[in-house]
mmCIF entry with sequence, helices, sheets and N, C-alpha, C, O atoms, coordinates in Angstrom:
data_MODEL
# 
_entry.id   MODEL 
# 
_entity.id                         1 
_entity.type                       polymer 
_entity.pdbx_number_of_molecules   1 
# 
_entity_poly.entity_id                      1 
_entity_poly.type                           'polypeptide(L)' 
_entity_poly.nstd_linkage                   no 
_entity_poly.nstd_monomer                   no 
_entity_poly.pdbx_seq_one_letter_code       
;(UNK)(UNK)(UNK)(UNK)(UNK)(UNK)(UNK)(UNK)(UNK)(UNK)(UNK)(UNK)(UNK)(UNK)(UNK)(UNK)
(UNK)(UNK)(UNK)(UNK)(UNK)(UNK)(UNK)(UNK)(UNK)(UNK)(UNK)(UNK)(UNK)(UNK)(UNK)(UNK)
(UNK)(UNK)(UNK)(UNK)(UNK)(UNK)(UNK)(UNK)(UNK)(UNK)(UNK)(UNK)
;
_entity_poly.pdbx_seq_one_letter_code_can   XXXXXXXXXXXXXXXXXXXXXXXXXXXXXXXXXXXXXXXXXXXX 
_entity_poly.pdbx_strand_id                 A 
# 
loop_
_entity_poly_seq.entity_id 
_entity_poly_seq.num 
_entity_poly_seq.mon_id 
_entity_poly_seq.hetero 
1 1  UNK n 
1 2  UNK n 
1 3  UNK n 
1 4  UNK n 
1 5  UNK n 
1 6  UNK n 
1 7  UNK n 
1 8  UNK n 
1 9  UNK n 
1 10 UNK n 
1 11 UNK n 
1 12 UNK n 
1 13 UNK n 
1 14 UNK n 
1 15 UNK n 
1 16 UNK n 
1 17 UNK n 
1 18 UNK n 
1 19 UNK n 
1 20 UNK n 
1 21 UNK n 
1 22 UNK n 
1 23 UNK n 
1 24 UNK n 
1 25 UNK n 
1 26 UNK n 
1 27 UNK n 
1 28 UNK n 
1 29 UNK n 
1 30 UNK n 
1 31 UNK n 
1 32 UNK n 
1 33 UNK n 
1 34 UNK n 
1 35 UNK n 
1 36 UNK n 
1 37 UNK n 
1 38 UNK n 
1 39 UNK n 
1 40 UNK n 
1 41 UNK n 
1 42 UNK n 
1 43 UNK n 
1 44 UNK n 
# 
_struct_asym.id          A 
_struct_asym.entity_id   1 
# 
loop_
_struct_conf.conf_type_id 
_struct_conf.id 
_struct_conf.pdbx_PDB_helix_id 
_struct_conf.beg_label_comp_id 
_struct_conf.beg_label_asym_id 
_struct_conf.beg_label_seq_id 
_struct_conf.pdbx_beg_PDB_ins_code 
_struct_conf.end_label_comp_id 
_struct_conf.end_label_asym_id 
_struct_conf.end_label_seq_id 
_struct_conf.pdbx_end_PDB_ins_code 
_struct_conf.beg_auth_comp_id 
_struct_conf.beg_auth_asym_id 
_struct_conf.beg_auth_seq_id 
_struct_conf.end_auth_comp_id 
_struct_conf.end_auth_asym_id 
_struct_conf.end_auth_seq_id 
_struct_conf.pdbx_PDB_helix_class 
_struct_conf.details 
_struct_conf.pdbx_PDB_helix_length 
HELX_P HELX_P1 AA1 UNK A 6  ? UNK A 11 ? UNK A 6  UNK A 11 1 ? 6  
HELX_P HELX_P2 AA2 UNK A 16 ? UNK A 26 ? UNK A 16 UNK A 26 1 ? 11 
HELX_P HELX_P3 AA3 UNK A 32 ? UNK A 43 ? UNK A 32 UNK A 43 1 ? 12 
# 
_struct_conf_type.id          HELX_P 
_struct_conf_type.criteria    ? 
_struct_conf_type.reference   ? 
# 
loop_
_atom_site.group_PDB 
_atom_site.id 
_atom_site.type_symbol 
_atom_site.label_atom_id 
_atom_site.label_alt_id 
_atom_site.label_comp_id 
_atom_site.label_asym_id 
_atom_site.label_entity_id 
_atom_site.label_seq_id 
_atom_site.pdbx_PDB_ins_code 
_atom_site.Cartn_x 
_atom_site.Cartn_y 
_atom_site.Cartn_z 
_atom_site.occupancy 
_atom_site.B_iso_or_equiv 
_atom_site.pdbx_formal_charge 
_atom_site.auth_seq_id 
_atom_site.auth_comp_id 
_atom_site.auth_asym_id 
_atom_site.auth_atom_id 
_atom_site.pdbx_PDB_model_num 
ATOM 1   N N  . UNK A 1 1  ? -62.207 -17.218 5.844  1.00 0.00 ? 1  UNK A N  1 
ATOM 2   C CA . UNK A 1 1  ? -60.762 -17.277 5.795  1.00 0.00 ? 1  UNK A CA 1 
ATOM 3   C C  . UNK A 1 1  ? -60.316 -16.953 4.371  1.00 0.00 ? 1  UNK A C  1 
ATOM 4   O O  . UNK A 1 1  ? -60.970 -17.337 3.402  1.00 0.00 ? 1  UNK A O  1 
ATOM 5   N N  . UNK A 1 2  ? -59.208 -16.250 4.258  1.00 0.00 ? 2  UNK A N  1 
ATOM 6   C CA . UNK A 1 2  ? -58.666 -15.864 2.966  1.00 0.00 ? 2  UNK A CA 1 
ATOM 7   C C  . UNK A 1 2  ? -58.017 -17.056 2.289  1.00 0.00 ? 2  UNK A C  1 
ATOM 8   O O  . UNK A 1 2  ? -57.220 -17.771 2.898  1.00 0.00 ? 2  UNK A O  1 
ATOM 9   N N  . UNK A 1 3  ? -58.362 -17.268 1.025  1.00 0.00 ? 3  UNK A N  1 
ATOM 10  C CA . UNK A 1 3  ? -57.720 -18.329 0.260  1.00 0.00 ? 3  UNK A CA 1 
ATOM 11  C C  . UNK A 1 3  ? -56.320 -17.869 -0.126 1.00 0.00 ? 3  UNK A C  1 
ATOM 12  O O  . UNK A 1 3  ? -56.137 -16.757 -0.623 1.00 0.00 ? 3  UNK A O  1 
ATOM 13  N N  . UNK A 1 4  ? -55.339 -18.727 0.106  1.00 0.00 ? 4  UNK A N  1 
ATOM 14  C CA . UNK A 1 4  ? -53.955 -18.403 -0.229 1.00 0.00 ? 4  UNK A CA 1 
ATOM 15  C C  . UNK A 1 4  ? -53.740 -18.705 -1.706 1.00 0.00 ? 4  UNK A C  1 
ATOM 16  O O  . UNK A 1 4  ? -53.812 -19.858 -2.131 1.00 0.00 ? 4  UNK A O  1 
ATOM 17  N N  . UNK A 1 5  ? -53.477 -17.662 -2.481 1.00 0.00 ? 5  UNK A N  1 
ATOM 18  C CA . UNK A 1 5  ? -53.265 -17.799 -3.918 1.00 0.00 ? 5  UNK A CA 1 
ATOM 19  C C  . UNK A 1 5  ? -51.773 -17.673 -4.231 1.00 0.00 ? 5  UNK A C  1 
ATOM 20  O O  . UNK A 1 5  ? -51.004 -17.201 -3.394 1.00 0.00 ? 5  UNK A O  1 
ATOM 21  N N  . UNK A 1 6  ? -51.363 -18.092 -5.427 1.00 0.00 ? 6  UNK A N  1 
ATOM 22  C CA . UNK A 1 6  ? -49.956 -17.904 -5.808 1.00 0.00 ? 6  UNK A CA 1 
ATOM 23  C C  . UNK A 1 6  ? -49.520 -16.443 -5.731 1.00 0.00 ? 6  UNK A C  1 
ATOM 24  O O  . UNK A 1 6  ? -48.360 -16.158 -5.433 1.00 0.00 ? 6  UNK A O  1 
ATOM 25  N N  . UNK A 1 7  ? -50.435 -15.523 -5.995 1.00 0.00 ? 7  UNK A N  1 
ATOM 26  C CA . UNK A 1 7  ? -50.102 -14.099 -5.920 1.00 0.00 ? 7  UNK A CA 1 
ATOM 27  C C  . UNK A 1 7  ? -49.805 -13.679 -4.483 1.00 0.00 ? 7  UNK A C  1 
ATOM 28  O O  . UNK A 1 7  ? -48.879 -12.905 -4.239 1.00 0.00 ? 7  UNK A O  1 
ATOM 29  N N  . UNK A 1 8  ? -50.583 -14.185 -3.538 1.00 0.00 ? 8  UNK A N  1 
ATOM 30  C CA . UNK A 1 8  ? -50.346 -13.869 -2.123 1.00 0.00 ? 8  UNK A CA 1 
ATOM 31  C C  . UNK A 1 8  ? -49.009 -14.449 -1.676 1.00 0.00 ? 8  UNK A C  1 
ATOM 32  O O  . UNK A 1 8  ? -48.254 -13.798 -0.954 1.00 0.00 ? 8  UNK A O  1 
ATOM 33  N N  . UNK A 1 9  ? -48.722 -15.664 -2.104 1.00 0.00 ? 9  UNK A N  1 
ATOM 34  C CA . UNK A 1 9  ? -47.434 -16.289 -1.770 1.00 0.00 ? 9  UNK A CA 1 
ATOM 35  C C  . UNK A 1 9  ? -46.296 -15.420 -2.303 1.00 0.00 ? 9  UNK A C  1 
ATOM 36  O O  . UNK A 1 9  ? -45.339 -15.143 -1.580 1.00 0.00 ? 9  UNK A O  1 
ATOM 37  N N  . UNK A 1 10 ? -46.394 -14.991 -3.558 1.00 0.00 ? 10 UNK A N  1 
ATOM 38  C CA . UNK A 1 10 ? -45.353 -14.154 -4.162 1.00 0.00 ? 10 UNK A CA 1 
ATOM 39  C C  . UNK A 1 10 ? -45.257 -12.798 -3.468 1.00 0.00 ? 10 UNK A C  1 
ATOM 40  O O  . UNK A 1 10 ? -44.159 -12.274 -3.284 1.00 0.00 ? 10 UNK A O  1 
ATOM 41  N N  . UNK A 1 11 ? -46.397 -12.228 -3.082 1.00 0.00 ? 11 UNK A N  1 
ATOM 42  C CA . UNK A 1 11 ? -46.389 -10.940 -2.371 1.00 0.00 ? 11 UNK A CA 1 
ATOM 43  C C  . UNK A 1 11 ? -45.653 -11.037 -1.039 1.00 0.00 ? 11 UNK A C  1 
ATOM 44  O O  . UNK A 1 11 ? -45.125 -10.042 -0.541 1.00 0.00 ? 11 UNK A O  1 
ATOM 45  N N  . UNK A 1 12 ? -45.620 -12.230 -0.467 1.00 0.00 ? 12 UNK A N  1 
ATOM 46  C CA . UNK A 1 12 ? -44.901 -12.453 0.788  1.00 0.00 ? 12 UNK A CA 1 
ATOM 47  C C  . UNK A 1 12 ? -43.429 -12.789 0.548  1.00 0.00 ? 12 UNK A C  1 
ATOM 48  O O  . UNK A 1 12 ? -42.695 -13.086 1.490  1.00 0.00 ? 12 UNK A O  1 
ATOM 49  N N  . UNK A 1 13 ? -43.003 -12.741 -0.711 1.00 0.00 ? 13 UNK A N  1 
ATOM 50  C CA . UNK A 1 13 ? -41.600 -12.983 -1.032 1.00 0.00 ? 13 UNK A CA 1 
ATOM 51  C C  . UNK A 1 13 ? -41.204 -14.444 -0.991 1.00 0.00 ? 13 UNK A C  1 
ATOM 52  O O  . UNK A 1 13 ? -40.024 -14.767 -0.859 1.00 0.00 ? 13 UNK A O  1 
ATOM 53  N N  . UNK A 1 14 ? -42.185 -15.331 -1.103 1.00 0.00 ? 14 UNK A N  1 
ATOM 54  C CA . UNK A 1 14 ? -41.914 -16.766 -1.059 1.00 0.00 ? 14 UNK A CA 1 
ATOM 55  C C  . UNK A 1 14 ? -42.004 -17.365 -2.452 1.00 0.00 ? 14 UNK A C  1 
ATOM 56  O O  . UNK A 1 14 ? -42.813 -16.942 -3.277 1.00 0.00 ? 14 UNK A O  1 
ATOM 57  N N  . UNK A 1 15 ? -41.164 -18.351 -2.696 1.00 0.00 ? 15 UNK A N  1 
ATOM 58  C CA . UNK A 1 15 ? -41.206 -19.105 -3.948 1.00 0.00 ? 15 UNK A CA 1 
ATOM 59  C C  . UNK A 1 15 ? -42.186 -20.261 -3.779 1.00 0.00 ? 15 UNK A C  1 
ATOM 60  O O  . UNK A 1 15 ? -42.457 -20.690 -2.657 1.00 0.00 ? 15 UNK A O  1 
ATOM 61  N N  . UNK A 1 16 ? -42.718 -20.764 -4.890 1.00 0.00 ? 16 UNK A N  1 
ATOM 62  C CA . UNK A 1 16 ? -43.668 -21.882 -4.790 1.00 0.00 ? 16 UNK A CA 1 
ATOM 63  C C  . UNK A 1 16 ? -43.131 -23.084 -4.016 1.00 0.00 ? 16 UNK A C  1 
ATOM 64  O O  . UNK A 1 16 ? -43.873 -23.708 -3.257 1.00 0.00 ? 16 UNK A O  1 
ATOM 65  N N  . UNK A 1 17 ? -41.848 -23.417 -4.198 1.00 0.00 ? 17 UNK A N  1 
ATOM 66  C CA . UNK A 1 17 ? -41.295 -24.568 -3.469 1.00 0.00 ? 17 UNK A CA 1 
ATOM 67  C C  . UNK A 1 17 ? -41.188 -24.281 -1.974 1.00 0.00 ? 17 UNK A C  1 
ATOM 68  O O  . UNK A 1 17 ? -41.330 -25.192 -1.158 1.00 0.00 ? 17 UNK A O  1 
ATOM 69  N N  . UNK A 1 18 ? -40.943 -23.033 -1.611 1.00 0.00 ? 18 UNK A N  1 
ATOM 70  C CA . UNK A 1 18 ? -40.905 -22.675 -0.191 1.00 0.00 ? 18 UNK A CA 1 
ATOM 71  C C  . UNK A 1 18 ? -42.299 -22.795 0.420  1.00 0.00 ? 18 UNK A C  1 
ATOM 72  O O  . UNK A 1 18 ? -42.453 -23.242 1.556  1.00 0.00 ? 18 UNK A O  1 
ATOM 73  N N  . UNK A 1 19 ? -43.310 -22.390 -0.346 1.00 0.00 ? 19 UNK A N  1 
ATOM 74  C CA . UNK A 1 19 ? -44.687 -22.521 0.125  1.00 0.00 ? 19 UNK A CA 1 
ATOM 75  C C  . UNK A 1 19 ? -45.030 -23.993 0.349  1.00 0.00 ? 19 UNK A C  1 
ATOM 76  O O  . UNK A 1 19 ? -45.693 -24.335 1.328  1.00 0.00 ? 19 UNK A O  1 
ATOM 77  N N  . UNK A 1 20 ? -44.586 -24.851 -0.543 1.00 0.00 ? 20 UNK A N  1 
ATOM 78  C CA . UNK A 1 20 ? -44.841 -26.286 -0.387 1.00 0.00 ? 20 UNK A CA 1 
ATOM 79  C C  . UNK A 1 20 ? -44.150 -26.830 0.866  1.00 0.00 ? 20 UNK A C  1 
ATOM 80  O O  . UNK A 1 20 ? -44.689 -27.708 1.539  1.00 0.00 ? 20 UNK A O  1 
ATOM 81  N N  . UNK A 1 21 ? -42.974 -26.318 1.176  1.00 0.00 ? 21 UNK A N  1 
ATOM 82  C CA . UNK A 1 21 ? -42.279 -26.727 2.408  1.00 0.00 ? 21 UNK A CA 1 
ATOM 83  C C  . UNK A 1 21 ? -43.083 -26.296 3.635  1.00 0.00 ? 21 UNK A C  1 
ATOM 84  O O  . UNK A 1 21 ? -43.184 -27.047 4.605  1.00 0.00 ? 21 UNK A O  1 
ATOM 85  N N  . UNK A 1 22 ? -43.645 -25.109 3.598  1.00 0.00 ? 22 UNK A N  1 
ATOM 86  C CA . UNK A 1 22 ? -44.475 -24.630 4.708  1.00 0.00 ? 22 UNK A CA 1 
ATOM 87  C C  . UNK A 1 22 ? -45.673 -25.549 4.881  1.00 0.00 ? 22 UNK A C  1 
ATOM 88  O O  . UNK A 1 22 ? -45.998 -25.948 5.999  1.00 0.00 ? 22 UNK A O  1 
ATOM 89  N N  . UNK A 1 23 ? -46.328 -25.884 3.780  1.00 0.00 ? 23 UNK A N  1 
ATOM 90  C CA . UNK A 1 23 ? -47.470 -26.804 3.844  1.00 0.00 ? 23 UNK A CA 1 
ATOM 91  C C  . UNK A 1 23 ? -47.045 -28.142 4.439  1.00 0.00 ? 23 UNK A C  1 
ATOM 92  O O  . UNK A 1 23 ? -47.786 -28.741 5.218  1.00 0.00 ? 23 UNK A O  1 
ATOM 93  N N  . UNK A 1 24 ? -45.854 -28.611 4.072  1.00 0.00 ? 24 UNK A N  1 
ATOM 94  C CA . UNK A 1 24 ? -45.360 -29.873 4.607  1.00 0.00 ? 24 UNK A CA 1 
ATOM 95  C C  . UNK A 1 24 ? -45.109 -29.809 6.101  1.00 0.00 ? 24 UNK A C  1 
ATOM 96  O O  . UNK A 1 24 ? -45.423 -30.750 6.830  1.00 0.00 ? 24 UNK A O  1 
ATOM 97  N N  . UNK A 1 25 ? -44.541 -28.696 6.562  1.00 0.00 ? 25 UNK A N  1 
ATOM 98  C CA . UNK A 1 25 ? -44.277 -28.536 7.999  1.00 0.00 ? 25 UNK A CA 1 
ATOM 99  C C  . UNK A 1 25 ? -45.575 -28.518 8.803  1.00 0.00 ? 25 UNK A C  1 
ATOM 100 O O  . UNK A 1 25 ? -45.659 -29.108 9.880  1.00 0.00 ? 25 UNK A O  1 
ATOM 101 N N  . UNK A 1 26 ? -46.581 -27.833 8.266  1.00 0.00 ? 26 UNK A N  1 
ATOM 102 C CA . UNK A 1 26 ? -47.849 -27.706 8.987  1.00 0.00 ? 26 UNK A CA 1 
ATOM 103 C C  . UNK A 1 26 ? -48.761 -28.911 8.792  1.00 0.00 ? 26 UNK A C  1 
ATOM 104 O O  . UNK A 1 26 ? -49.601 -29.207 9.642  1.00 0.00 ? 26 UNK A O  1 
ATOM 105 N N  . UNK A 1 27 ? -48.594 -29.596 7.681  1.00 0.00 ? 27 UNK A N  1 
ATOM 106 C CA . UNK A 1 27 ? -49.490 -30.707 7.371  1.00 0.00 ? 27 UNK A CA 1 
ATOM 107 C C  . UNK A 1 27 ? -50.856 -30.235 6.893  1.00 0.00 ? 27 UNK A C  1 
ATOM 108 O O  . UNK A 1 27 ? -51.822 -30.997 6.895  1.00 0.00 ? 27 UNK A O  1 
ATOM 109 N N  . UNK A 1 28 ? -50.927 -28.975 6.485  1.00 0.00 ? 28 UNK A N  1 
ATOM 110 C CA . UNK A 1 28 ? -52.174 -28.367 6.003  1.00 0.00 ? 28 UNK A CA 1 
ATOM 111 C C  . UNK A 1 28 ? -51.828 -27.044 5.344  1.00 0.00 ? 28 UNK A C  1 
ATOM 112 O O  . UNK A 1 28 ? -50.673 -26.618 5.332  1.00 0.00 ? 28 UNK A O  1 
ATOM 113 N N  . UNK A 1 29 ? -52.853 -26.401 4.797  1.00 0.00 ? 29 UNK A N  1 
ATOM 114 C CA . UNK A 1 29 ? -52.665 -25.071 4.219  1.00 0.00 ? 29 UNK A CA 1 
ATOM 115 C C  . UNK A 1 29 ? -52.458 -24.057 5.348  1.00 0.00 ? 29 UNK A C  1 
ATOM 116 O O  . UNK A 1 29 ? -53.189 -24.095 6.338  1.00 0.00 ? 29 UNK A O  1 
ATOM 117 N N  . UNK A 1 30 ? -51.487 -23.159 5.225  1.00 0.00 ? 30 UNK A N  1 
ATOM 118 C CA . UNK A 1 30 ? -51.335 -22.126 6.248  1.00 0.00 ? 30 UNK A CA 1 
ATOM 119 C C  . UNK A 1 30 ? -52.417 -21.062 6.101  1.00 0.00 ? 30 UNK A C  1 
ATOM 120 O O  . UNK A 1 30 ? -52.945 -20.842 5.010  1.00 0.00 ? 30 UNK A O  1 
ATOM 121 N N  . UNK A 1 31 ? -52.739 -20.409 7.207  1.00 0.00 ? 31 UNK A N  1 
ATOM 122 C CA . UNK A 1 31 ? -53.625 -19.248 7.092  1.00 0.00 ? 31 UNK A CA 1 
ATOM 123 C C  . UNK A 1 31 ? -52.753 -18.022 6.806  1.00 0.00 ? 31 UNK A C  1 
ATOM 124 O O  . UNK A 1 31 ? -51.526 -18.122 6.775  1.00 0.00 ? 31 UNK A O  1 
ATOM 125 N N  . UNK A 1 32 ? -53.381 -16.886 6.600  1.00 0.00 ? 32 UNK A N  1 
ATOM 126 C CA . UNK A 1 32 ? -52.649 -15.688 6.200  1.00 0.00 ? 32 UNK A CA 1 
ATOM 127 C C  . UNK A 1 32 ? -51.654 -15.240 7.271  1.00 0.00 ? 32 UNK A C  1 
ATOM 128 O O  . UNK A 1 32 ? -50.546 -14.816 6.942  1.00 0.00 ? 32 UNK A O  1 
ATOM 129 N N  . UNK A 1 33 ? -52.030 -15.328 8.529  1.00 0.00 ? 33 UNK A N  1 
ATOM 130 C CA . UNK A 1 33 ? -51.122 -14.957 9.619  1.00 0.00 ? 33 UNK A CA 1 
ATOM 131 C C  . UNK A 1 33 ? -49.901 -15.870 9.635  1.00 0.00 ? 33 UNK A C  1 
ATOM 132 O O  . UNK A 1 33 ? -48.770 -15.394 9.738  1.00 0.00 ? 33 UNK A O  1 
ATOM 133 N N  . UNK A 1 34 ? -50.123 -17.163 9.536  1.00 0.00 ? 34 UNK A N  1 
ATOM 134 C CA . UNK A 1 34 ? -49.008 -18.118 9.533  1.00 0.00 ? 34 UNK A CA 1 
ATOM 135 C C  . UNK A 1 34 ? -48.096 -17.882 8.335  1.00 0.00 ? 34 UNK A C  1 
ATOM 136 O O  . UNK A 1 34 ? -46.873 -17.959 8.456  1.00 0.00 ? 34 UNK A O  1 
ATOM 137 N N  . UNK A 1 35 ? -48.688 -17.597 7.182  1.00 0.00 ? 35 UNK A N  1 
ATOM 138 C CA . UNK A 1 35 ? -47.882 -17.330 5.994  1.00 0.00 ? 35 UNK A CA 1 
ATOM 139 C C  . UNK A 1 35 ? -46.984 -16.116 6.223  1.00 0.00 ? 35 UNK A C  1 
ATOM 140 O O  . UNK A 1 35 ? -45.817 -16.120 5.833  1.00 0.00 ? 35 UNK A O  1 
ATOM 141 N N  . UNK A 1 36 ? -47.532 -15.078 6.854  1.00 0.00 ? 36 UNK A N  1 
ATOM 142 C CA . UNK A 1 36 ? -46.740 -13.894 7.162  1.00 0.00 ? 36 UNK A CA 1 
ATOM 143 C C  . UNK A 1 36 ? -45.600 -14.192 8.116  1.00 0.00 ? 36 UNK A C  1 
ATOM 144 O O  . UNK A 1 36 ? -44.494 -13.681 7.943  1.00 0.00 ? 36 UNK A O  1 
ATOM 145 N N  . UNK A 1 37 ? -45.858 -15.010 9.115  1.00 0.00 ? 37 UNK A N  1 
ATOM 146 C CA . UNK A 1 37 ? -44.815 -15.376 10.080 1.00 0.00 ? 37 UNK A CA 1 
ATOM 147 C C  . UNK A 1 37 ? -43.710 -16.162 9.391  1.00 0.00 ? 37 UNK A C  1 
ATOM 148 O O  . UNK A 1 37 ? -42.530 -15.867 9.575  1.00 0.00 ? 37 UNK A O  1 
ATOM 149 N N  . UNK A 1 38 ? -44.087 -17.161 8.597  1.00 0.00 ? 38 UNK A N  1 
ATOM 150 C CA . UNK A 1 38 ? -43.081 -17.931 7.868  1.00 0.00 ? 38 UNK A CA 1 
ATOM 151 C C  . UNK A 1 38 ? -42.298 -17.041 6.915  1.00 0.00 ? 38 UNK A C  1 
ATOM 152 O O  . UNK A 1 38 ? -41.088 -17.207 6.761  1.00 0.00 ? 38 UNK A O  1 
ATOM 153 N N  . UNK A 1 39 ? -42.975 -16.105 6.279  1.00 0.00 ? 39 UNK A N  1 
ATOM 154 C CA . UNK A 1 39 ? -42.314 -15.202 5.344  1.00 0.00 ? 39 UNK A CA 1 
ATOM 155 C C  . UNK A 1 39 ? -41.213 -14.405 6.033  1.00 0.00 ? 39 UNK A C  1 
ATOM 156 O O  . UNK A 1 39 ? -40.113 -14.269 5.499  1.00 0.00 ? 39 UNK A O  1 
ATOM 157 N N  . UNK A 1 40 ? -41.506 -13.886 7.207  1.00 0.00 ? 40 UNK A N  1 
ATOM 158 C CA . UNK A 1 40 ? -40.508 -13.120 7.961  1.00 0.00 ? 40 UNK A CA 1 
ATOM 159 C C  . UNK A 1 40 ? -39.367 -14.028 8.400  1.00 0.00 ? 40 UNK A C  1 
ATOM 160 O O  . UNK A 1 40 ? -38.199 -13.649 8.314  1.00 0.00 ? 40 UNK A O  1 
ATOM 161 N N  . UNK A 1 41 ? -39.702 -15.220 8.868  1.00 0.00 ? 41 UNK A N  1 
ATOM 162 C CA . UNK A 1 41 ? -38.668 -16.157 9.316  1.00 0.00 ? 41 UNK A CA 1 
ATOM 163 C C  . UNK A 1 41 ? -37.776 -16.572 8.149  1.00 0.00 ? 41 UNK A C  1 
ATOM 164 O O  . UNK A 1 41 ? -36.563 -16.702 8.314  1.00 0.00 ? 41 UNK A O  1 
ATOM 165 N N  . UNK A 1 42 ? -38.364 -16.781 6.976  1.00 0.00 ? 42 UNK A N  1 
ATOM 166 C CA . UNK A 1 42 ? -37.616 -17.218 5.803  1.00 0.00 ? 42 UNK A CA 1 
ATOM 167 C C  . UNK A 1 42 ? -36.623 -16.152 5.372  1.00 0.00 ? 42 UNK A C  1 
ATOM 168 O O  . UNK A 1 42 ? -35.557 -16.474 4.848  1.00 0.00 ? 42 UNK A O  1 
ATOM 169 N N  . UNK A 1 43 ? -36.963 -14.874 5.587  1.00 0.00 ? 43 UNK A N  1 
ATOM 170 C CA . UNK A 1 43 ? -36.105 -13.790 5.113  1.00 0.00 ? 43 UNK A CA 1 
ATOM 171 C C  . UNK A 1 43 ? -34.905 -13.553 6.027  1.00 0.00 ? 43 UNK A C  1 
ATOM 172 O O  . UNK A 1 43 ? -33.985 -12.821 5.660  1.00 0.00 ? 43 UNK A O  1 
ATOM 173 N N  . UNK A 1 44 ? -34.904 -14.148 7.182  1.00 0.00 ? 44 UNK A N  1 
ATOM 174 C CA . UNK A 1 44 ? -33.799 -13.943 8.131  1.00 0.00 ? 44 UNK A CA 1 
ATOM 175 C C  . UNK A 1 44 ? -32.630 -14.841 7.831  1.00 0.00 ? 44 UNK A C  1 
ATOM 176 O O  . UNK A 1 44 ? -31.620 -14.794 8.533  1.00 0.00 ? 44 UNK A O  1 
# 
């Protein structure tokens, strides 16, 4: 599984605090697919 780095989070257009909110919603680290889905949802 790909480790989610701050660079990957930024590449998805997410801010660090938004990433922390995603982690809170899931109760764990998101995988790359989930991060992409949240990224698209966040931009809407």
